[in-house]
C-alpha positions in Angstrom: -131.2 -21.5 -15.6 -134.9 -22.3 -15.5 -136.0 -24.6 -12.8 -139.4 -26.1 -12.1 -141.0 -28.1 -9.4 -142.1 -31.6 -10.7 -144.9 -31.7 -8.2 -146.6 -28.3 -8.1 -145.2 -26.9 -11.4 -143.8 -23.6 -9.9 -140.9 -22.2 -11.9 -137.8 -20.4 -10.7 -135.2 -18.2 -12.6 -132.6 -18.4 -9.8 -130.8 -21.6 -8.8 -132.8 -22.7 -5.7 -132.5 -26.2 -4.3 -136.1 -26.9 -3.3 -139.5 -25.5 -4.1 -141.5 -23.4 -1.6 -143.9 -26.4 -1.5 -141.1 -28.5 0.0 -140.4 -30.7 -3.0 -137.1 -30.8 -5.1 -136.7 -28.7 -8.2 -135.2 -29.7 -11.5 -134.0 -27.9 -14.6 -136.4 -27.8 -17.5 -135.9 -30.3 -20.4 -132.9 -29.2 -22.4 -132.7 -29.3 -26.2 -129.6 -30.1 -28.2 -127.7 -32.6 -30.2 -124.5 -34.5 -29.4 -121.0 -33.3 -30.4 -117.9 -35.3 -31.1 -115.8 -35.2 -27.9 -113.6 -37.3 -25.7 -115.8 -37.2 -22.5 -119.5 -37.4 -21.9 -119.3 -33.8 -20.8 -118.0 -32.8 -24.2 -120.1 -35.1 -26.3 -123.4 -33.8 -24.7 -122.1 -30.3 -24.1 -125.4 -28.4 -24.6 -127.4 -30.9 -22.4 -125.9 -29.5 -19.2 -127.4 -26.4 -17.5 -124.0 -24.9 -17.0 -120.6 -25.4 -18.6 -118.7 -28.1 -16.7 -115.3 -26.8 -15.5 -113.3 -29.6 -17.1 -110.0 -28.6 -15.5 -111.4 -29.8 -12.2 -112.7 -33.1 -13.6 -111.2 -36.3 -12.0 -112.2 -38.4 -15.0 -115.8 -39.2 -13.8 -118.2 -40.8 -16.3 -117.7 -42.9 -19.4 -117.9 -46.0 -17.2 -118.0 -49.5 -18.7 -121.2 -51.2 -19.9 -120.3 -54.9 -19.3 -122.1 -57.8 -20.9 -123.0 -60.2 -18.1 -123.1 -64.0 -18.1 -125.9 -63.9 -15.5 -128.4 -63.0 -18.1 -127.9 -66.4 -19.9 -129.3 -68.2 -16.8 -132.5 -66.1 -17.1 -132.8 -66.1 -20.9 -132.3 -62.3 -21.2 -129.5 -60.0 -22.5 -128.0 -58.4 -19.4 -125.6 -55.5 -19.2 -124.0 -54.0 -16.1 -123.3 -50.2 -16.0 -120.2 -50.3 -13.8 -120.3 -47.0 -11.8 -117.7 -48.3 -9.4 -115.1 -47.2 -12.0 -115.6 -43.5 -11.1 -112.8 -41.7 -9.2 -114.2 -42.3 -5.7 -115.8 -45.6 -6.7 -119.5 -44.5 -7.0 -122.0 -42.8 -9.3 -122.0 -39.8 -7.0 -118.9 -38.3 -8.7 -121.0 -37.4 -11.8 -123.3 -35.2 -9.8 -120.6 -33.8 -7.5 -118.5 -32.6 -10.5 -121.4 -30.7 -12.1 -122.5 -29.2 -8.7 -118.9 -28.2 -7.9 -118.6 -26.6 -11.3 -121.6 -24.4 -10.4 -120.2 -23.6 -6.9 -116.9 -22.4 -8.6 -118.8 -20.2 -11.1 -121.0 -18.8 -8.4 -118.0 -17.8 -6.3 -118.4 -20.2 -3.4 -115.3 -20.9 -1.3 -116.8 -23.9 0.5 -119.1 -26.8 -0.4 -120.8 -29.3 1.9 -123.0 -32.4 2.1 -124.9 -34.6 4.5 -123.8 -38.1 4.1 -122.0 -41.0 5.8 -120.8 -42.8 2.7 -120.3 -42.4 -1.1 -121.5 -38.8 -1.3 -119.3 -37.7 1.6 -116.2 -39.1 0.0 -117.1 -37.7 -3.4 -117.7 -34.1 -2.2 -114.5 -34.1 -0.1 -112.5 -35.3 -3.1 -113.9 -32.8 -5.6 -113.6 -30.0 -3.1 -109.9 -30.8 -2.7 -109.5 -30.9 -6.5 -111.0 -27.5 -6.9 -109.3 -25.9 -3.9 -112.5 -25.4 -2.0 -113.2 -26.1 1.7 -115.4 -29.1 2.4 -117.9 -29.4 5.3 -119.1 -33.0 5.7 -122.0 -33.5 8.2 -122.4 -37.1 9.4 -124.6 -38.9 12.0 -123.2 -39.5 15.5 -123.1 -43.3 14.9 -121.3 -43.1 11.5 -118.9 -45.9 10.9 -115.3 -45.0 11.8 -113.9 -46.9 8.8 -116.0 -44.9 6.3 -115.1 -41.6 7.9 -111.3 -42.3 7.5 -111.9 -42.7 3.8 -113.6 -39.2 3.8 -111.2 -37.3 6.0 -108.2 -38.3 4.0 -109.1 -35.6 1.4 -108.7 -32.9 4.1 -112.2 -31.7 4.6 -113.9 -31.0 7.9 -115.9 -34.0 9.0 -118.4 -33.1 11.7 -120.4 -35.7 13.8 -123.8 -34.3 14.5 -125.8 -35.3 17.6 -129.5 -35.4 17.1 -132.0 -36.3 14.5 -130.1 -37.2 11.3 -133.2 -36.9 9.2 -133.4 -33.1 10.0 -129.8 -32.6 8.8 -130.7 -32.3 5.1 -133.0 -29.3 5.6 -130.9 -27.8 8.4 -127.8 -27.9 6.2 -129.5 -25.9 3.4 -130.5 -23.1 5.9 -127.0 -23.1 7.4 -125.4 -23.0 4.0 -127.3 -19.9 3.0 -126.2 -18.2 6.3 -122.6 -19.2 6.1 -121.9 -19.1 2.4 -121.5 -22.9 2.0 -123.0 -24.5 -1.0 -124.5 -27.8 0.2 -124.6 -30.5 -2.5 -127.0 -32.9 -1.0 -128.6 -36.0 -2.5 -131.1 -34.5 -4.9 -129.4 -31.1 -5.5 -130.6 -30.1 -9.1 -127.1 -30.0 -10.5 -126.4 -33.4 -9.0 -129.5 -34.8 -10.7 -128.3 -33.2 -14.0 -124.9 -35.0 -13.7 -126.6 -38.4 -13.4 -128.2 -37.9 -16.9 -124.8 -38.9 -18.3 -125.5 -42.5 -17.3 -128.6 -42.5 -19.6 -126.6 -40.8 -22.4 -123.8 -43.3 -22.2 -126.1 -46.3 -22.2 -128.0 -45.0 -25.2 -124.7 -44.5 -27.1 -124.0 -48.3 -26.8 -127.4 -50.1 -26.7 -131.1 -49.7 -26.6 -132.3 -51.4 -23.4 -135.9 -52.5 -22.8 -135.5 -52.2 -19.0 -133.1 -50.4 -16.6 -132.8 -51.4 -13.0 -131.9 -48.6 -10.6 -131.1 -49.0 -6.9 -133.0 -46.1 -5.2 -132.6 -44.2 -2.0 -133.1 -40.5 -2.0 -134.4 -40.6 -5.6 -131.8 -38.3 -7.2 -130.2 -41.0 -9.2 -133.5 -42.3 -10.5 -134.7 -38.8 -11.5 -131.4 -38.1 -13.2 -131.4 -41.3 -15.3 -135.1 -40.8 -16.1 -134.5 -37.1 -17.2 -131.6 -38.2 -19.4 -133.7 -40.7 -21.3 -136.6 -38.3 -21.6 -134.3 -35.6 -23.0 -132.9 -38.1 -25.5 -136.4 -39.0 -26.7 -137.6 -35.3 -26.8 -134.6 -34.5 -29.0 -135.3 -37.4 -31.4 -132.1 -39.3 -30.4 -134.0 -42.4 -29.2 -137.4 -43.6 -30.4 -138.9 -44.7 -27.1 -138.2 -44.8 -23.4 -136.9 -47.9 -21.7 -139.0 -49.1 -18.8 -137.3 -47.9 -15.6 -137.5 -49.9 -12.4 -136.9 -48.5 -8.9 -135.3 -51.1 -6.7 -135.4 -50.8 -2.9 -134.4 -53.0 0.0 -137.4 -54.6 1.6 -136.2 -53.4 5.0 -136.4 -49.7 3.9 -138.8 -49.2 1.0 -140.9 -46.0 1.5 -141.2 -45.4 -2.3 -142.2 -48.9 -3.2 -144.7 -49.1 -0.3 -146.4 -45.9 -1.3 -146.5 -47.1 -5.0 -147.9 -50.5 -4.0 -150.6 -49.0 -1.8 -151.6 -46.4 -4.4 -150.7 -43.4 -2.3 -149.8 -40.0 -3.9 -147.1 -39.3 -1.3 -144.5 -41.3 0.6 -144.6 -41.7 4.3 -141.7 -42.1 6.8 -140.5 -45.8 6.9 -140.3 -46.7 10.6 -137.4 -48.8 11.9 -135.4 -49.3 8.7 -133.2 -52.4 8.7 -131.2 -53.7 5.8 -127.7 -54.6 4.8 -128.0 -52.2 1.9 -127.3 -49.1 4.0 -126.4 -46.9 1.0 -130.1 -47.0 0.0 -131.7 -47.1 3.5 -133.2 -43.6 3.5 -136.5 -43.8 5.5 -137.9 -40.5 4.1 -136.3 -39.9 0.7 -136.3 -36.2 -0.3 -137.2 -37.0 -3.9 -139.6 -39.8 -3.0 -142.7 -38.0 -4.2 -141.0 -36.9 -7.4 -140.0 -40.6 -8.1 -143.5 -41.8 -7.3 -144.9 -39.3 -9.8 -142.5 -40.5 -12.6 -143.4 -44.2 -11.9 -147.1 -43.4 -12.3 -146.7 -41.1 -15.3 -144.7 -43.5 -17.4 -146.1 -46.8 -16.0 -142.7 -47.8 -14.6 -142.2 -50.2 -11.8 -141.0 -50.4 -8.1 -139.6 -53.6 -6.7 -138.3 -54.6 -3.2 -135.7 -57.3 -2.5 -134.6 -59.1 0.7 -131.2 -59.0 2.4 -130.7 -62.6 1.6 -131.3 -61.9 -2.1 -129.0 -59.0 -2.0 -126.1 -61.0 -0.5 -126.7 -63.8 -3.1 -126.6 -61.3 -5.9 -123.5 -59.6 -4.5 -121.7 -63.0 -4.6 -122.9 -63.7 -8.2 -121.5 -60.4 -9.3 -118.2 -61.2 -7.6 -118.2 -64.4 -9.6 -118.0 -62.2 -12.7 -115.1 -60.1 -11.2 -117.3 -57.2 -10.0 -117.2 -56.5 -6.3 -120.0 -54.1 -5.4 -121.6 -52.8 -2.2 -124.9 -54.5 -1.2 -127.0 -51.6 -2.5 -125.4 -52.0 -6.0 -126.5 -55.7 -6.1 -130.2 -54.9 -5.5 -130.9 -54.7 -9.3 -129.6 -58.2 -9.8 -131.5 -59.5 -6.8 -134.7 -58.1 -8.3 -134.0 -59.5 -11.8 -134.6 -63.2 -11.0 -138.0 -62.4 -9.4 -139.0 -60.1 -12.3 -138.1 -62.7 -15.0 -139.7 -65.6 -13.2 -142.9 -63.7 -12.8 -143.0 -62.8 -16.5 -142.7 -59.0 -15.7 -139.5 -59.0 -17.7 -140.0 -61.3 -20.7 -137.3 -63.6 -21.9 -135.1 -62.3 -24.7 -135.3 -58.7 -23.6 -132.4 -56.4 -23.1 -131.8 -55.2 -19.5 -129.3 -52.8 -17.9 -128.6 -52.9 -14.2 -126.8 -50.0 -12.6 -123.9 -50.9 -10.2 -123.8 -47.9 -8.1 -120.8 -48.3 -5.8 -117.8 -50.4 -4.9 -117.8 -53.3 -2.3 -114.5 -52.0 -0.9 -116.4 -49.5 1.1 -118.5 -52.1 2.9 -116.2 -54.9 4.0 -117.6 -55.4 7.5 -120.3 -57.9 6.6 -118.2 -59.9 4.2 -117.5 -63.5 5.3 -113.9 -64.8 5.4 -112.9 -68.2 4.1 -111.4 -69.5 0.9 -107.8 -68.9 2.2 -105.5 -71.9 2.6 -102.4 -72.2 4.7 -99.5 -74.1 3.1 -95.9 -74.6 3.9 -93.5 -73.8 1.0 -92.4 -77.4 0.8 -96.0 -78.6 0.2 -97.0 -76.1 -2.4 -97.2 -78.6 -5.2 -99.7 -80.6 -3.2 -101.7 -77.5 -2.1 -102.0 -76.3 -5.7 -103.4 -79.6 -7.1 
């Protein structure tokens, strides 16, 4: 297990979660070649920093890559990587499974996370699967409906009064003292798990662009690392252009990128319907910013109006996603119309999580009342 800090370059032999400089760490680029296997974990067996404990898998990964009709309107070839097909309906399951595999091997009896949504449900579910205790820390104003979907797995859900932004770092300290392995947003094993998205895309197609909804930055770093490892091992010839997508109402990475700054700054008063990516001070923000500059990649923001429109368009294709998942499609029209994404190119947009988790903002309508005797008339 050799980890390095992508910002200062310091290396570690033990599995730390963050560098002494305050930035996230990541595993060094792994070398290998694919195997024949049923799951992405088996096919890319020597691309993971530890052996996945397959008996505790819930069937995460190997999600559909769906050809979209929306691309025809824009003159591109568009594919949707449907991460809502994971066991707890979001991409988080990939990272959680690999991190829980490490926790089991390291002898932990409890795992935890700081989250009010997808990650909380994922950690609670995989802890239950592995017979571990789960400690889920949420903000005091966390939505009651979401918390029900977390507590159903039997973990301890704890509302924390005070600055929610401090919880990430406080949880790591508490975890060391109490023997709880906290699997937060950019945990290095979590980032490794997300590489599987890049591996699976490359097995099916060679995209020119990949649109990635971005909050803490762990997903973006994982997909980027996956493609980089594929290229370094001679499995693809060149990297696709990766695009960070953030909501305009909370876009600390894109703002720093646009303003030419080397480090992100706290985004004051975030306000967006895409709450799953509304992190005002993303812990991997500086690492994402460095990748964007190093590879000449892009960062794009979208409005809430554009997000809602994109969500409806995806539903028109049979895919009901949470607002954050629709941000890639919201960005796509702007990018094609500006010529940033040329016509005829191949684009993949990552659909990160299911819309069933965020029903509160959905409009009603479209439901007709009809007496049984008038059904023929109503059906015309």
